[in-house]
C-alpha positions as CSV (number, residue, x, y, z in Angstrom):
1,M,17.6,-12.8,18.7
2,A,19.3,-12.9,15.3
3,S,18.8,-16.1,13.3
4,S,21.7,-18.2,11.9
5,S,20.4,-18.2,8.4
6,A,18.2,-16.0,6.2
7,V,16.8,-19.0,4.3
8,R,14.0,-21.2,5.8
9,A,12.5,-24.5,4.7
10,Y,9.2,-22.9,4.0
11,Q,6.3,-25.1,2.7
12,F,4.1,-23.0,0.5
13,S,0.5,-23.7,-0.5
14,T,-1.1,-21.3,-3.0
15,R,-4.6,-21.1,-4.5
16,R,-5.3,-18.7,-7.2
17,H,-8.7,-17.1,-8.1
18,K,-9.4,-15.1,-11.3
19,A,-10.5,-11.7,-10.2
20,F,-9.8,-9.1,-12.9
21,Q,-10.3,-8.7,-16.7
22,L,-7.3,-6.3,-17.0
23,K,-4.1,-5.6,-15.2
24,P,-4.6,-5.3,-11.4
25,R,-3.2,-2.4,-9.4
26,A,-3.0,-3.3,-5.7
27,A,-4.5,-5.1,-2.7
28,F,-4.5,-4.4,1.0
29,T,-6.2,-5.7,4.1
30,C,-8.9,-3.8,5.9
31,S,-11.3,-4.3,8.8
32,V,-15.0,-3.6,8.1
33,G,-17.1,-2.1,10.8
34,G,-16.6,-4.1,14.0
35,E,-16.0,-7.4,12.2
36,A,-13.2,-9.4,13.7
37,E,-12.1,-11.1,10.5
38,Q,-9.9,-9.1,8.1
39,K,-10.9,-8.6,4.5
40,V,-8.9,-7.9,1.4
41,V,-9.6,-4.9,-0.9
42,A,-8.3,-5.3,-4.4
43,Y,-8.6,-2.9,-7.4
44,G,-7.5,-3.0,-11.0
45,M,-7.4,-1.3,-14.4
46,D,-10.7,-2.9,-15.4
47,G,-12.3,-0.3,-13.1
48,T,-13.4,-2.7,-10.4
49,V,-13.0,-2.5,-6.6
50,Q,-13.5,-5.9,-4.9
51,I,-13.7,-7.1,-1.3
52,W,-12.6,-10.7,-0.7
53,N,-12.7,-12.9,2.3
54,P,-9.1,-14.2,2.3
55,H,-9.9,-17.1,4.7
56,A,-12.9,-18.5,2.7
57,Q,-11.2,-17.2,-0.5
58,V,-14.5,-15.8,-1.9
59,S,-15.4,-12.4,-3.3
60,E,-18.0,-10.7,-1.0
61,A,-18.7,-7.4,-2.7
62,S,-17.6,-5.3,-5.7
63,L,-18.0,-2.0,-7.5
64,T,-17.6,-1.3,-11.3
65,R,-16.3,1.8,-13.0
66,D,-19.9,2.8,-13.6
67,D,-20.5,2.6,-9.9
68,L,-17.4,4.6,-9.2
69,G,-17.8,7.2,-12.0
70,I,-14.1,7.0,-12.9
71,E,-12.0,4.9,-15.3
72,Y,-10.1,3.1,-12.5
73,V,-8.5,3.6,-9.1
74,E,-4.9,4.8,-9.0
75,D,-4.5,4.4,-5.2
76,M,-6.6,3.6,-2.2
77,A,-6.5,3.5,1.6
78,Q,-8.8,2.8,4.5
79,I,-9.5,6.0,6.6
80,S,-12.1,4.7,9.1
81,S,-13.7,1.5,10.1
82,N,-16.3,1.8,7.2
83,I,-14.8,4.2,4.7
84,L,-12.2,3.8,2.0
85,A,-10.6,6.7,0.1
86,S,-9.6,6.2,-3.6
87,V,-7.8,8.3,-6.2
88,P,-8.9,8.3,-9.9
89,K,-6.4,7.4,-12.6
90,V,-3.6,9.9,-12.8
91,V,-3.4,11.4,-16.3
92,S,-0.1,12.8,-17.6
93,G,-0.2,16.6,-17.5
94,D,-3.7,16.4,-15.9
95,N,-5.2,16.4,-19.3
96,R,-8.4,14.7,-18.3
97,A,-11.1,14.3,-21.0
98,S,-13.9,15.2,-18.5
99,P,-14.0,16.6,-15.0
100,M,-13.2,14.0,-12.4
101,P,-13.6,14.1,-8.6
102,D,-10.4,14.5,-6.6
103,V,-11.3,11.5,-4.4
104,V,-14.0,8.9,-4.4
105,F,-14.9,7.7,-0.9
106,I,-16.4,4.2,-0.7
107,G,-18.7,3.4,2.2
108,L,-18.7,-0.1,3.6
109,S,-21.9,-1.6,5.2
110,P,-21.3,-4.9,6.9
111,P,-22.1,-7.7,6.7
112,L,-20.6,-8.1,3.2
113,A,-21.0,-11.8,2.8
114,N,-23.7,-12.9,0.4
115,S,-24.4,-9.3,-0.6
116,R,-25.6,-8.6,-4.1
117,S,-22.7,-7.1,-6.1
118,G,-22.2,-3.6,-5.0
119,A,-25.0,-3.7,-2.4
120,A,-22.6,-3.3,0.6
121,M,-20.4,-0.7,-1.1
122,K,-21.4,2.9,-2.0
123,A,-19.3,5.4,-3.9
124,Q,-19.2,9.1,-2.9
125,P,-17.3,11.5,-5.2
126,W,-15.5,14.3,-3.4
127,N,-13.5,17.4,-4.4
128,M,-10.5,18.6,-2.3
129,S,-9.8,22.1,-3.4
130,L,-6.4,22.7,-1.9
131,H,-4.4,20.6,-4.3
132,E,-3.3,22.1,-7.7
133,G,-3.7,19.3,-10.1
134,Q,-4.5,15.7,-9.4
135,I,-4.0,13.8,-6.2
136,S,-1.5,11.0,-6.8
137,V,-1.6,9.0,-3.6
138,V,-3.6,8.6,-0.3
139,A,-3.0,7.1,3.1
140,G,-5.1,6.5,6.2
141,M,-4.2,7.2,9.8
142,G,-4.8,5.4,13.0
143,Y,-8.4,4.2,13.8
144,S,-9.9,1.5,15.9
145,P,-11.7,-1.2,13.9
146,Q,-14.0,-1.8,16.9
147,R,-14.8,1.8,17.6
148,H,-17.3,3.8,15.5
149,S,-16.4,7.4,15.3
150,S,-17.7,10.5,13.5
151,R,-14.2,11.5,12.5
152,A,-11.8,10.2,9.8
153,F,-8.3,11.3,8.9
154,L,-6.8,11.3,5.4
155,L,-3.4,12.0,3.9
156,T,-3.1,13.1,0.3
157,G,-0.1,13.7,-2.0
158,G,-0.1,15.8,-5.1
159,T,1.2,15.4,-8.7
160,K,1.5,19.0,-9.9
161,D,1.9,20.9,-6.6
162,K,4.0,18.1,-4.9
163,D,2.3,19.0,-1.7
164,V,1.1,16.7,1.2
165,Y,-2.0,17.5,3.2
166,M,-3.8,16.0,6.2
167,W,-7.6,16.2,6.2
168,S,-9.8,15.9,9.2
169,L,-13.2,14.8,8.0
170,E,-16.6,14.6,9.7
171,T,-18.4,11.4,8.9
172,S,-22.0,10.2,9.1
173,G,-22.3,6.5,9.0
174,A,-20.4,5.2,6.0
175,R,-20.3,8.7,4.3
176,V,-18.1,11.8,4.6
177,A,-20.1,14.8,5.6
178,K,-17.6,17.7,5.5
179,T,-14.1,18.8,6.0
180,L,-13.3,20.0,9.5
181,A,-9.7,21.0,9.2
182,T,-6.6,20.7,7.1
183,Q,-2.8,20.8,7.6
184,K,-0.2,21.3,4.9
185,M,3.2,19.5,5.3
186,K,6.2,21.6,4.5
187,S,7.9,18.6,2.9
188,G,10.0,20.4,0.2
189,H,9.4,17.8,-2.5
190,T,10.0,18.9,-6.1
191,T,8.4,16.0,-7.9
192,R,5.2,14.0,-7.7
193,I,4.4,12.4,-4.3
194,T,4.4,8.6,-4.8
195,A,4.2,7.1,-1.3
196,L,2.7,8.2,2.1
197,C,2.3,6.7,5.6
198,H,1.6,7.9,9.1
199,E,3.9,7.1,12.1
200,P,1.6,7.0,15.2
201,I,4.1,7.2,18.0
202,S,5.7,10.4,17.0
203,N,2.6,11.5,15.1
204,S,4.6,12.2,11.9
205,V,3.9,11.9,8.2
206,I,6.4,10.2,5.9
207,A,6.3,10.9,2.2
208,G,8.3,9.6,-0.8
209,S,8.5,11.1,-4.2
210,A,9.3,10.3,-7.8
211,N,12.9,11.5,-7.6
212,G,13.8,9.1,-4.9
213,R,13.6,11.4,-1.9
214,V,11.8,10.9,1.5
215,S,10.6,13.5,4.0
216,V,9.3,13.3,7.6
217,N,7.0,16.0,8.9
218,E,5.4,16.7,12.3
219,L,1.7,16.2,11.7
220,E,0.3,18.8,14.1
221,S,2.4,21.8,12.8
222,G,3.4,20.5,9.4
223,K,7.0,21.3,10.3
224,L,9.7,19.4,8.3
225,L,11.6,17.2,10.7
226,M,13.9,15.3,8.3
227,S,14.6,15.2,4.6
228,S,16.7,12.8,2.7
229,G,19.1,13.3,-0.1
230,Q,18.3,11.3,-3.2
231,L,18.0,7.7,-2.0
232,S,17.7,6.4,-5.5
233,Q,17.5,7.7,-9.1
234,Y,14.2,5.9,-9.3
235,A,10.8,6.7,-7.7
236,I,10.0,5.6,-4.1
237,G,7.3,3.0,-4.6
238,S,6.2,2.4,-1.0
239,T,6.9,3.5,2.6
240,T,5.7,0.9,5.2
241,L,6.2,0.8,8.9
242,C,7.1,-2.5,10.7
243,P,4.0,-4.0,12.3
244,T,5.8,-4.8,15.5
245,N,8.0,-1.6,15.8
246,T,6.8,1.6,14.1
247,N,10.2,3.1,14.5
248,V,11.4,0.9,11.7
249,L,10.6,2.1,8.2
250,L,10.7,0.0,5.0
251,T,11.1,1.8,1.7
252,S,11.1,0.2,-1.8
253,C,12.1,1.8,-5.1
254,A,12.1,0.9,-8.8
255,S,15.8,0.1,-9.2
256,K,17.9,-2.8,-10.6
257,S,19.5,-3.5,-7.2
258,E,19.0,-2.4,-3.6
259,Q,15.3,-2.3,-4.1
260,V,14.5,-2.4,-0.4
261,R,15.9,-0.2,2.4
262,I,15.1,-0.3,6.1
263,Y,15.7,2.7,8.4
264,D,15.5,3.3,12.1
265,L,13.5,6.5,12.7
266,R,15.0,6.9,16.1
267,Q,18.5,7.5,14.6
268,G,17.4,10.7,13.0
269,I,17.2,8.9,9.7
270,S,20.8,8.8,8.4
271,W,19.5,8.4,4.9
272,A,22.9,7.8,3.4
273,R,23.3,4.7,5.7
274,P,20.1,2.7,6.1
275,A,20.1,0.1,8.8
276,I,19.6,-2.7,6.2
277,T,19.8,-2.6,2.4
278,L,18.2,-5.5,0.6
279,G,18.0,-6.3,-3.1
280,V,18.6,-8.6,-6.0
281,K,20.9,-7.5,-8.9
282,T,19.0,-7.9,-12.1
283,P,19.1,-6.4,-15.6
284,R,15.4,-5.6,-15.3
285,T,14.3,-2.4,-13.6
286,Q,11.6,-3.1,-11.0
287,S,8.3,-1.2,-11.1
288,R,7.5,1.5,-8.5
289,Y,4.0,0.1,-8.5
290,S,5.2,-3.0,-6.9
291,R,4.0,-3.1,-3.2
292,S,6.4,-4.8,-0.8
293,A,5.2,-5.9,2.7
294,W,6.2,-6.9,6.2
295,H,5.1,-10.3,7.5
296,P,3.0,-9.7,10.7
297,D,5.8,-11.1,12.7
298,G,7.9,-8.0,11.9
299,G,10.9,-10.0,10.7
300,L,10.2,-11.2,7.2
301,V,10.2,-8.8,4.3
302,M,8.4,-9.7,1.0
303,Y,9.1,-8.0,-2.3
304,P,7.4,-8.6,-5.7
305,F,10.4,-9.4,-7.9
306,R,10.8,-9.4,-11.7
307,G,13.8,-11.6,-12.7
308,G,15.5,-12.7,-15.8
309,T,15.9,-10.3,-18.8
310,S,13.4,-8.5,-21.0
311,A,14.0,-11.2,-23.7
312,S,13.7,-14.0,-21.2
313,P,11.7,-12.8,-18.2
314,E,11.2,-14.7,-14.9
315,D,8.0,-13.2,-13.4
316,G,5.6,-14.2,-10.7
317,L,8.2,-14.2,-8.0
318,V,8.3,-13.1,-4.4
319,A,11.7,-12.4,-2.8
320,I,11.8,-13.2,0.9
321,W,14.4,-11.9,3.4
322,D,14.5,-12.6,7.2
323,T,15.7,-9.3,8.7
324,R,16.3,-11.1,12.1
325,Y,19.3,-12.8,10.4
326,A,22.4,-10.6,11.1
327,Q,23.7,-11.0,7.6
328,C,20.5,-10.9,5.6
329,D,21.8,-8.1,3.5
330,T,24.7,-10.1,2.2
331,E,22.9,-13.2,1.1
332,E,20.4,-13.8,-1.8
333,P,16.8,-13.9,-0.7
334,Q,14.6,-17.0,-1.0
335,L,12.5,-16.8,-4.1
336,F,8.9,-18.2,-4.3
337,S,6.7,-18.3,-7.3
338,P,3.0,-18.2,-6.6
339,H,2.1,-16.8,-10.0
340,S,3.1,-17.1,-13.7
341,D,3.2,-13.4,-14.4
342,T,4.3,-10.2,-12.7
343,I,3.2,-9.7,-9.1
344,W,2.2,-6.1,-8.2
345,S,1.1,-6.3,-4.6
346,I,1.6,-8.3,-1.4
347,C,-0.3,-8.1,1.8
348,F,-1.1,-10.3,4.8
349,A,-4.5,-11.1,6.3
350,E,-4.7,-12.5,9.8
351,A,-7.5,-14.8,10.9
352,Q,-8.9,-14.6,14.4
353,G,-7.4,-17.2,16.6
354,S,-4.8,-18.3,14.0
355,R,-1.1,-17.8,14.1
356,K,-0.7,-18.4,10.4
357,P,-1.6,-15.3,8.4
358,T,-2.5,-15.7,4.7
359,M,-0.3,-14.0,2.2
360,V,-2.3,-12.3,-0.6
361,T,-0.7,-11.6,-3.9
362,L,-2.1,-9.8,-7.0
363,S,-0.6,-10.6,-10.4
364,S,-0.8,-9.7,-14.1
365,D,-2.3,-13.2,-14.6
366,H,-5.4,-11.4,-13.3
367,C,-5.6,-13.6,-10.2
368,L,-5.5,-13.1,-6.5
369,G,-3.2,-15.7,-4.9
370,F,-3.8,-16.9,-1.3
371,T,-0.7,-18.5,0.2
372,T,-0.2,-20.2,3.5
373,F,3.3,-21.2,4.5
374,A,5.1,-22.7,7.5
375,T,8.5,-23.9,8.4
């Protein structure tokens, strides 16, 4: 049922914890082994990868750049119940000073709590020979947090070749053993791949690129099902499926307005006419590295927002829209300020037995923010 107003009387409560020495990159929730409680993985330009317990708000394990063998992580995703896949820093023109692995897998060994730093996380460098040039983005595919399997599935997008591949991997415990099979997506992108996700119902792959285009491919055959025109003159920053309806796709881009667009995949993706277009008009261009998020209820959309002007910035903001409100795209969003500096990433961690998920934000103030809110 549509709501009568897009604005709610939310009561926010945020606690911030210093986590990084340099600018952070992103954070996302993961499930480790068969543990019921969700964790948060965060990584930054200081070269660290950290796992936090969002409910106790404590760091449980971490790796440094020396552990990883790379300068810092560009992008990361969970590919099995105990393996993460990370991409090393992308260098312009692929002019890397020294040979770097294409991907660094990170094995997770629960329990993480009270582990000595790095003891529960092990890095595994890996080369994936099919891409020409660096891998720019990775994404996981469906897996059961409770089921241990000897298979993992990974999506990769390229910088130089602009290709998208699916990798079927054999695993042994918290390590990747070998590549079993690959599938190339005939996506037709002409610029760097900047966003990836897997739609499980139709078993398709959705990819966004640096020139504002989005493609949808059949996973099994790699066949191109749909391809958009140029949605924006700016890069697609993220492609995210609604948690309660995977037919609904959220895209965000680095524009000065209409930053968020929502599409219904069942409609054949009429790219020129999204189901909902959301945004805030601002003189400041938003960053493609900003990670928007759905609330677990499938109605609220959160976007890290940079307001004000370059001379007088208003940072540390989250724009909130309620898409259940029939006119949400005609009203200004509610703005919430959990940080004092630019927010780069938003995710939600759900606690077992609780109906109030914790919103986790990552900011240039070098802090992780943990926010609970209620009406």
